[in-house]
N, C-alpha and C positions, 0 to 999 in steps of 0.2 A: 252207212257210215255212222249211224246213231243207234241208240238203244243198247240193250244188254248183249246183243250179238255182234257188236261192231268188230270184235276181234276175228270174226269169220270173213270179213271184207277182203275181196280180191280185186285189185285195181283192174278196171276194164270189163267187169262181169256183173251181171245182175243175179243176185243170190237170194233165195227165200230161206228163212230159218226161224227156229225157236229155241231159246235156252231153257234149261230146267235145273232146279236144285231141290232136293228132297231129303228130309231127315229119315234115317233108317230106324226101324223098330228094334229095340234090344230084346234080350231073352226074357225080360220081365214084362214084355208087352207094351212098354212105353217108348216114346220117341227118345232116342239117345242123342243128346245135344252135341256129341263129338263125332258122330258118324253120319255120312251123307252119300247120296248118289248125285253126281253132276252130269249133265247131259247137254247135247246140242244135236238137233236134227235139222238138216239143210238139204236143199234141192237146187239144181242149176242145170243149164242156164235158163233164166226166165226170158220170155214168157212161156216157153215150151220146154219144161225141164226134161232132161234125158237121164239124169243121175240123181240119186238120193242117198244120203249117208246119215247114219245114226251113230253118235258117239256117246257111250255111257261109261263113266268112270265110277268104280265102286270103292268107297272109302278113300278118296284122295287125301294126301297129306298136305298140310299147309292150307293154301287157298282151296275153296270148295265150290265157289259159284260156277255154274255151267258156262256163263259168258266169259269167265276169266281163264278157265282151264280146258274145257271141252271144245269151245269154239275155235281156239288156235289149232287143235288137233284136226278138226274138220277142215280148216283152211289149208293145212299142209297136205292132207289127202286129196282135197278137191283140186289144189294146184297141180298135183301129180297127175290126176285124171285129165285135167284140162290140157296139160302138156302132152300126155300120151295119146289122147283122142284127137288132138289138133283142133280143139274148139277155138274158133276165132272170137276175139273180144268184141263187145258191143259198145263201141265208142259213143253212140248216141244216148243211151240210157244206162247208167251204171249205178250200183249201190246195193243196199240190203232192203228187201221189201217184205 
């Protein structure tokens, strides 16, 4: 529930993950201050993950931090997988790790 990946949190499930934000290199070989990659990689359920998802957004418009825009995409896809696969929640230990 804390850190830059908190928007990937799904109530009742332990999820591991890492956010990423990187500047893109322009045609001149220098970092372009207006172009980014935004990412989130996550795996679940912990402690024995069965699924892993990598979200990479190329040149997002507006917000560009991975935790702000890629993590919510991960959360939506992960929630669909949880529902489809019938993964039971872990009420004892939940959160992002």
